[in-house]
C-alpha positions in Angstrom: 113.8 127.3 78.6 112.8 126.1 74.9 110.0 128.1 72.8 107.9 125.7 73.2 108.2 125.8 77.2 108.1 129.5 77.1 104.4 129.0 75.0 103.1 126.6 77.0 103.5 128.4 80.4 102.3 131.8 78.7 99.1 130.4 77.7 98.6 128.7 81.1 98.9 132.4 82.7 96.4 133.7 80.0 93.9 130.6 81.1 94.8 131.4 84.6 93.9 135.0 84.2 90.6 134.2 82.5 89.4 132.0 84.7 90.0 134.6 87.4 88.7 137.5 85.7 85.4 135.8 84.8 84.8 134.2 88.2 84.8 130.5 86.7 82.6 131.2 84.0 85.1 130.3 81.6 88.0 128.3 82.5 87.2 125.1 84.3 87.8 122.8 80.9 89.0 125.4 78.8 92.6 123.7 78.1 91.1 120.0 77.9 91.3 118.7 81.4 89.3 119.7 84.4 91.1 123.1 85.9 90.5 124.7 89.5 91.4 127.3 91.2 93.5 127.0 94.3 92.9 130.1 96.6 96.1 130.5 99.2 97.0 133.3 101.2 100.8 134.0 100.6 103.0 133.4 103.2 105.0 136.5 103.7 102.6 139.1 102.5 99.6 137.2 103.9 97.6 138.1 100.5 95.3 136.0 99.1 96.5 134.3 96.1 94.9 131.9 93.4 96.4 129.4 90.9 95.1 127.6 88.0 95.3 123.7 88.5 94.5 120.1 87.0 92.6 118.2 89.5 91.1 115.0 89.8 88.8 114.1 92.0 89.0 111.4 94.5 86.0 111.2 96.6 84.8 114.3 98.3 88.6 115.1 98.0 90.5 117.2 95.1 94.0 115.9 94.0 96.8 118.0 92.8 100.0 117.9 91.5 103.2 120.3 92.9 104.9 119.5 89.7 105.7 123.3 88.8 106.4 122.0 85.1 109.0 119.6 86.1 111.5 122.8 87.5 113.7 122.1 90.4 111.7 123.9 93.1 108.1 123.7 93.7 105.3 126.1 92.8 104.7 129.2 94.7 101.1 128.2 95.8 102.9 125.0 97.6 105.2 126.7 99.8 101.9 129.0 100.5 99.6 126.0 101.5 102.8 124.7 103.6 102.9 127.5 105.9 99.1 127.5 105.9 97.0 124.7 105.0 93.5 126.3 105.0 92.5 126.8 101.3 89.7 127.6 98.8 89.0 125.6 96.4 86.9 127.0 92.9 85.4 124.7 90.7 83.7 126.5 88.0 81.6 129.4 89.9 81.8 127.0 92.7 83.5 127.7 95.8 84.8 125.4 98.5 86.7 126.3 102.1 88.9 123.3 102.5 92.5 121.6 104.1 95.4 120.5 102.1 97.4 118.1 102.8 100.6 116.7 101.5 100.8 113.3 100.6 103.9 111.4 101.0 105.6 109.5 98.4 105.6 106.7 100.9 102.3 106.7 101.7 100.5 103.8 100.3 97.6 106.1 98.6 100.4 108.0 96.7 101.0 105.5 93.8 97.4 105.3 93.5 96.6 109.2 93.5 99.5 109.9 91.4 97.5 107.6 88.7 94.5 108.9 88.9 95.9 112.5 88.6 98.3 111.8 86.1 95.6 110.0 83.5 93.5 113.1 84.3 96.0 115.0 82.5 97.4 112.8 79.7 100.6 111.4 81.2 102.1 115.0 82.2 103.2 114.4 85.4 105.3 111.7 84.3 107.2 113.7 81.8 107.6 116.3 84.6 108.9 114.2 86.9 111.6 113.0 84.4 112.7 116.2 84.3 113.7 116.4 88.0 115.5 114.9 90.9 112.6 116.3 93.5 109.8 114.2 94.1 106.9 115.7 93.0 104.5 115.9 95.9 100.9 115.5 96.0 98.1 117.3 97.8 95.0 116.2 98.8 92.3 119.0 99.6 89.4 117.6 102.1 86.4 119.9 102.4 86.8 121.9 105.8 
């Protein structure tokens, strides 16, 4: 891992911790893009987990990208929601229960949703996809 990547990951961890500790008073736009807290249940432990993620809106849904910065394995939050699709999304201080669904790469909406969230994150997801051979999944969270 390069120094730049290491510093970026550390900053993201600090951002997430601040978002959680302030219960959303700080963190929604701290990194210059809209960020939410996705709350899942640990697939093995059953304990609550939270992850700060960039998102895009598509009507009343939230679109998330399981990029894991382009690493070859998916992020833990993605594996957790595959085990239990009932999640909670927190935007700022507002929490909403939702149901998560993975958008398959061959789904007709995949390309449109990818462009939507990639643009929101300043084309970083294209860069992450170029680092890995795994197709990066998209997740749509609909209000429960």
